[in-house]
C-alpha positions as CSV (number, residue, x, y, z in Angstrom):
1,M,0.0,0.0,0.0
2,D,2.2,2.8,-1.4
3,M,-0.2,5.7,-0.8
4,E,0.3,7.9,2.2
5,Q,-2.4,7.9,4.8
6,E,-3.3,11.6,4.6
7,D,-3.9,11.1,0.8
8,M,-6.3,8.2,1.3
9,Q,-9.1,10.5,2.5
10,F,-9.5,11.7,-1.1
11,L,-10.2,8.2,-2.5
12,G,-13.6,7.8,-4.1
13,I,-15.4,4.7,-5.2
14,F,-13.0,3.9,-8.1
15,G,-10.0,5.0,-6.1
16,V,-10.9,2.3,-3.5
17,Y,-11.4,-0.2,-6.2
18,R,-8.0,0.7,-7.7
19,E,-6.2,0.5,-4.4
20,A,-7.8,-2.9,-3.6
21,Y,-6.8,-4.2,-7.1
22,K,-3.2,-3.1,-6.6
23,I,-3.0,-4.8,-3.3
24,I,-4.3,-8.1,-4.6
25,L,-2.1,-7.9,-7.7
26,S,1.1,-7.0,-5.7
27,W,0.5,-9.5,-2.9
28,R,-1.1,-12.3,-4.9
29,R,1.0,-15.0,-3.4
30,I,0.0,-14.6,0.2
31,L,-3.6,-13.7,-0.7
32,S,-3.8,-16.8,-3.0
33,Q,-2.8,-18.9,0.0
34,I,-5.4,-17.3,2.2
35,T,-8.0,-17.8,-0.6
36,L,-7.2,-21.5,-0.9
37,A,-7.5,-22.0,2.8
38,F,-10.6,-19.9,3.6
39,V,-12.2,-18.0,0.8
40,I,-12.7,-20.9,-1.7
41,P,-14.2,-23.1,1.0
42,L,-16.5,-20.2,1.9
43,A,-17.6,-19.8,-1.7
44,F,-18.0,-23.6,-2.2
45,I,-20.2,-23.9,0.9
46,Y,-22.4,-21.0,-0.3
47,L,-23.0,-22.5,-3.7
48,V,-23.4,-26.1,-2.6
49,H,-25.9,-24.9,-0.1
50,M,-28.1,-23.5,-2.9
51,D,-28.0,-26.8,-4.8
52,V,-28.6,-29.2,-1.9
53,S,-31.3,-27.0,-0.3
54,D,-33.2,-26.9,-3.6
55,L,-32.9,-30.7,-3.9
56,L,-34.1,-31.3,-0.4
57,F,-36.9,-28.8,-0.5
58,S,-38.2,-30.1,-3.9
59,R,-38.4,-33.6,-2.5
60,I,-40.3,-32.3,0.6
61,I,-42.8,-30.4,-1.6
62,H,-43.3,-33.5,-3.8
63,N,-43.9,-35.8,-0.9
64,E,-46.3,-33.3,0.8
65,I,-48.4,-33.1,-2.4
66,V,-48.6,-36.9,-2.5
67,L,-49.4,-36.9,1.2
68,D,-52.3,-34.5,0.6
69,E,-53.7,-36.8,-2.1
70,T,-53.4,-39.9,0.1
71,R,-56.3,-40.9,2.4
72,D,-55.7,-40.2,6.0
73,G,-55.1,-43.2,8.4
74,T,-53.8,-45.6,5.7
75,P,-50.4,-47.3,6.0
76,K,-49.2,-45.4,2.9
77,Y,-50.3,-42.1,4.6
78,N,-48.5,-42.9,7.8
79,K,-45.3,-43.9,5.9
80,L,-45.3,-40.8,3.8
81,S,-46.0,-38.7,6.9
82,D,-42.9,-40.2,8.6
83,V,-40.8,-39.6,5.5
84,V,-41.9,-35.9,5.3
85,T,-41.1,-35.4,8.9
86,S,-37.7,-37.0,8.5
87,E,-37.0,-34.9,5.4
88,W,-37.9,-31.7,7.3
89,I,-35.5,-32.6,10.1
90,T,-32.8,-33.3,7.6
91,F,-33.5,-30.0,5.8
92,W,-33.2,-27.9,9.0
93,L,-30.1,-29.8,10.3
94,F,-28.5,-29.1,6.9
95,K,-29.4,-25.4,7.2
96,A,-27.9,-25.3,10.7
97,A,-24.7,-27.0,9.5
98,Y,-24.6,-24.6,6.6
99,F,-24.9,-21.4,8.7
100,T,-22.4,-22.7,11.2
101,F,-19.7,-23.4,8.5
102,L,-20.6,-20.2,6.7
103,L,-20.0,-18.2,9.8
104,I,-16.8,-20.0,10.7
105,F,-15.2,-19.5,7.3
106,S,-16.5,-16.0,6.9
107,L,-14.9,-14.9,10.2
108,L,-11.7,-16.8,9.4
109,S,-11.5,-15.2,6.0
110,T,-12.1,-11.7,7.4
111,S,-9.4,-12.3,10.1
112,A,-6.8,-13.5,7.6
113,V,-7.4,-10.8,5.0
114,V,-7.6,-7.8,7.3
115,Y,-4.5,-8.9,9.3
116,T,-2.6,-9.4,6.1
117,I,-3.6,-6.0,4.6
118,A,-2.6,-4.3,7.9
119,C,0.8,-6.0,7.7
120,I,1.2,-4.9,4.1
121,Y,0.3,-1.3,5.2
122,T,2.9,-1.3,7.9
123,G,5.6,-2.8,5.7
124,R,6.0,-5.8,7.9
125,E,6.9,-9.1,6.4
126,V,3.9,-11.4,6.4
127,T,3.8,-15.1,5.8
128,F,1.0,-17.6,5.6
129,K,2.4,-19.4,8.7
130,K,2.2,-16.2,10.7
131,V,-1.4,-15.5,9.4
132,M,-2.5,-19.0,10.4
133,S,-1.1,-18.5,13.9
134,V,-2.9,-15.2,14.4
135,V,-6.2,-16.0,12.8
136,P,-7.6,-18.3,15.5
137,K,-7.0,-15.6,18.2
138,V,-8.5,-12.8,16.1
139,W,-11.5,-15.0,15.2
140,K,-12.6,-15.1,18.9
141,R,-12.8,-11.3,18.9
142,L,-14.7,-11.3,15.7
143,M,-17.2,-13.8,17.1
144,V,-18.0,-11.3,19.9
145,T,-18.6,-8.6,17.4
146,F,-20.8,-10.9,15.3
147,I,-22.9,-11.9,18.3
148,C,-23.5,-8.3,19.3
149,T,-24.4,-7.5,15.7
150,F,-26.7,-10.5,15.5
151,I,-28.5,-9.3,18.7
152,A,-28.8,-5.8,17.2
153,F,-30.3,-7.2,13.9
154,F,-32.7,-9.4,15.9
155,V,-33.9,-6.4,18.0
156,Y,-34.2,-4.3,14.8
157,N,-36.4,-6.9,13.1
158,I,-38.6,-7.3,16.2
159,V,-39.1,-3.6,16.4
160,A,-39.8,-3.3,12.7
161,F,-42.4,-6.1,12.9
162,L,-44.1,-4.5,15.8
163,I,-44.2,-1.1,14.1
164,T,-45.6,-2.8,10.9
165,I,-48.4,-4.4,13.0
166,A,-49.2,-1.2,14.7
167,I,-49.4,0.7,11.4
168,A,-51.7,-2.0,10.0
169,I,-54.0,-1.8,13.0
170,T,-54.0,2.0,12.8
171,L,-55.0,2.0,9.1
172,L,-57.8,-0.5,9.6
173,E,-59.2,1.0,12.8
174,F,-59.0,4.7,12.1
175,L,-59.1,5.0,8.3
176,A,-61.3,1.9,7.7
177,S,-59.8,1.7,4.2
178,D,-57.2,-0.4,2.5
179,K,-56.3,2.2,-0.2
180,Y,-53.4,3.4,1.9
181,F,-52.1,0.0,2.6
182,I,-49.8,-0.5,-0.4
183,P,-48.2,3.0,-0.4
184,T,-47.7,2.9,3.4
185,F,-46.1,-0.5,3.4
186,I,-43.9,0.4,0.5
187,A,-42.7,3.4,2.5
188,V,-42.2,1.2,5.6
189,G,-40.3,-1.3,3.4
190,I,-38.0,1.3,2.1
191,L,-37.2,2.6,5.6
192,Y,-36.6,-0.9,6.8
193,L,-34.2,-1.6,3.9
194,V,-32.3,1.7,4.5
195,G,-31.8,0.7,8.2
196,F,-30.8,-2.8,7.3
197,V,-28.2,-1.7,4.8
198,Y,-26.9,0.9,7.2
199,M,-26.5,-1.7,10.0
200,T,-24.8,-4.2,7.6
201,I,-22.2,-1.6,6.5
202,V,-21.5,-0.7,10.1
203,W,-21.1,-4.4,10.9
204,Q,-18.6,-4.9,8.0
205,L,-16.4,-2.0,9.1
206,A,-16.7,-3.1,12.7
207,S,-15.1,-6.4,11.7
208,V,-12.1,-4.5,10.5
209,V,-12.0,-2.4,13.6
210,T,-12.2,-5.5,15.8
211,V,-9.0,-6.9,14.1
212,L,-7.0,-3.6,14.1
213,E,-8.1,-1.9,17.3
214,D,-8.6,-2.7,21.0
215,S,-12.4,-2.6,20.4
216,Y,-14.8,-5.4,19.8
217,G,-18.5,-6.0,20.2
218,V,-20.6,-2.9,20.9
219,R,-17.5,-0.7,21.1
220,A,-16.4,-1.8,17.6
221,M,-19.8,-1.1,16.2
222,L,-19.9,2.4,17.7
223,K,-16.4,3.1,16.4
224,S,-17.4,1.9,13.0
225,K,-20.5,4.1,13.0
226,A,-18.3,7.1,13.9
227,L,-15.7,6.3,11.2
228,L,-18.4,6.0,8.5
229,K,-19.5,9.6,8.9
230,G,-18.6,11.5,5.8
231,K,-17.8,8.3,3.8
232,M,-21.2,6.6,4.1
233,L,-22.1,7.4,0.5
234,V,-18.9,5.8,-0.8
235,A,-19.4,2.7,1.4
236,T,-23.1,2.4,0.5
237,V,-22.4,2.5,-3.3
238,I,-19.7,-0.1,-3.0
239,F,-21.9,-2.2,-0.8
240,F,-24.7,-2.2,-3.4
241,K,-22.3,-2.9,-6.3
242,L,-20.7,-5.9,-4.5
243,N,-24.2,-7.3,-3.6
244,I,-25.6,-6.8,-7.1
245,S,-22.6,-8.7,-8.4
246,L,-23.3,-11.4,-5.8
247,A,-26.9,-11.5,-6.8
248,I,-26.0,-11.9,-10.5
249,I,-23.7,-14.9,-9.7
250,Q,-26.4,-16.4,-7.5
251,I,-29.1,-16.1,-10.1
252,A,-26.8,-17.5,-12.9
253,F,-25.8,-20.4,-10.7
254,R,-29.4,-21.2,-9.8
255,K,-30.5,-21.0,-13.4
256,L,-27.6,-22.7,-15.1
257,V,-26.6,-25.3,-12.4
258,V,-29.3,-25.8,-9.9
259,H,-32.2,-25.8,-12.4
260,G,-30.1,-26.5,-15.5
261,W,-30.9,-30.2,-16.0
262,R,-31.5,-29.7,-19.7
263,L,-28.0,-28.5,-20.3
264,G,-26.4,-31.8,-19.3
265,M,-24.0,-32.7,-16.5
266,A,-20.9,-31.5,-18.3
267,S,-22.3,-28.0,-18.9
268,R,-23.7,-27.8,-15.4
269,L,-20.3,-28.7,-14.0
270,G,-18.6,-26.1,-16.2
271,Y,-21.0,-23.4,-15.2
272,G,-20.6,-24.4,-11.5
273,I,-16.8,-24.0,-11.7
274,I,-17.1,-20.6,-13.4
275,S,-19.6,-19.5,-10.7
276,L,-17.1,-20.7,-8.0
277,L,-14.2,-18.8,-9.6
278,L,-16.3,-15.6,-9.9
279,L,-17.6,-15.9,-6.3
280,F,-14.3,-16.4,-4.5
281,M,-12.8,-13.5,-6.5
282,L,-15.7,-11.3,-5.5
283,L,-15.4,-12.4,-1.9
284,L,-11.7,-11.7,-1.7
285,F,-12.1,-8.4,-3.5
286,G,-14.8,-7.4,-1.0
287,L,-12.7,-8.3,2.0
288,V,-9.8,-6.2,0.7
289,I,-12.1,-3.3,0.0
290,Q,-13.4,-3.4,3.6
291,T,-9.9,-2.9,4.9
292,V,-9.1,-0.1,2.4
293,I,-12.3,1.7,3.4
294,Y,-11.2,1.5,7.0
295,F,-8.0,3.3,6.2
296,V,-9.9,5.8,4.0
297,C,-12.3,6.6,6.9
298,K,-9.3,7.0,9.3
299,S,-7.7,9.4,7.0
300,Y,-10.9,11.3,6.4
301,H,-11.3,11.9,10.1
302,H,-7.6,12.9,10.4
303,E,-6.9,10.0,12.8
304,N,-3.2,9.2,12.1
305,I,-2.1,5.6,12.4
306,D,1.5,5.3,13.4
307,K,2.8,2.5,11.2
308,S,5.5,1.4,13.6
309,T,3.0,1.1,16.5
310,L,0.5,-0.7,14.4
311,S,3.3,-3.0,13.2
312,D,4.4,-3.8,16.8
313,H,0.8,-4.7,17.8
314,L,0.3,-6.9,14.8
315,E,3.4,-8.9,15.7
316,V,2.9,-12.2,17.4
317,Y,4.8,-12.5,20.7
318,L,5.2,-15.9,22.2
319,G,2.2,-17.1,20.2
320,E,0.0,-14.4,21.6
321,Y,-1.9,-11.9,19.5
322,V,-1.6,-8.4,20.8
323,P,-4.5,-6.3,19.6
324,L,-4.0,-2.7,18.5
325,K,-5.2,-0.3,21.2
326,A,-7.5,2.6,20.4
327,K,-5.0,5.1,21.9
328,D,-2.4,3.8,19.5
329,V,-4.7,4.1,16.5
330,Q,-5.8,7.6,17.4
331,L,-2.3,9.0,18.2
332,E,-2.9,12.4,16.8
333,Q,-4.8,14.3,14.2
334,F,-2.8,15.5,11.3
335,D,-3.3,18.7,9.4
336,V,-4.3,18.7,5.8
């Protein structure tokens, strides 16, 4: 990362893209190793989940249709009922396993990439062995931040649901008309989406804060929220671009692989490999971008990061990960 920190505040959307691309290209060896260890398994789990879930769910729907057409109380009905129950249990166990492994590899990928980019920023030599020794310790801190974020999203959804119910009751009771239902709920849906996107962006930057500063959990989220002021538009546009790209890959995979029986096994396999390649490149690019945005936000708020201090805290001493403390990150404000 050759750019001076005070200059990073001027990076816009394409500047962030360019900086992330330069990092990936210049440090492709170590990032390729991290990709093989964490990012590719993450992408593979994501795509396999779509295929297996569709297969399990289609079988459940088929058996439930047959069950509805079978007379109640007959041996065939009882057998089908047991089969459907077993399939639902299998489906939800698979979902639980999927979300568990998705979370694990997501946090491991974030830990590895953010730590590596920070080492690159400080000019410290970074090896895959060192990354592997640090990642398990950083992962624990990221888990705390994730749990706090999960609770925040859970509360947010509960409050949004209660507000929606209250609005519906109000419209029915006082207006006695349903002509306001659609416009009202469109407005509520837009507000909900804005809040959801905002919280997601805060969480993503909070993950970087968790790795690089002595803040995790709620404190990391508050720090992330403060850093995003002034750069929220850039972060939001990048967020939507990355997620639109993810949606395109997902739709193409579902159409060409999951539901592409007419194309033949060889074609489906080929499209599956292409989808996997595109997805893991997108995931790696997104993780690098998150870290670049962190440094951009720090620069924008004139919070100077002393490279030597950051380097010392990123070093592994006696197998222990020493997190960067907030007072080391916010050493002083520099003048522009």
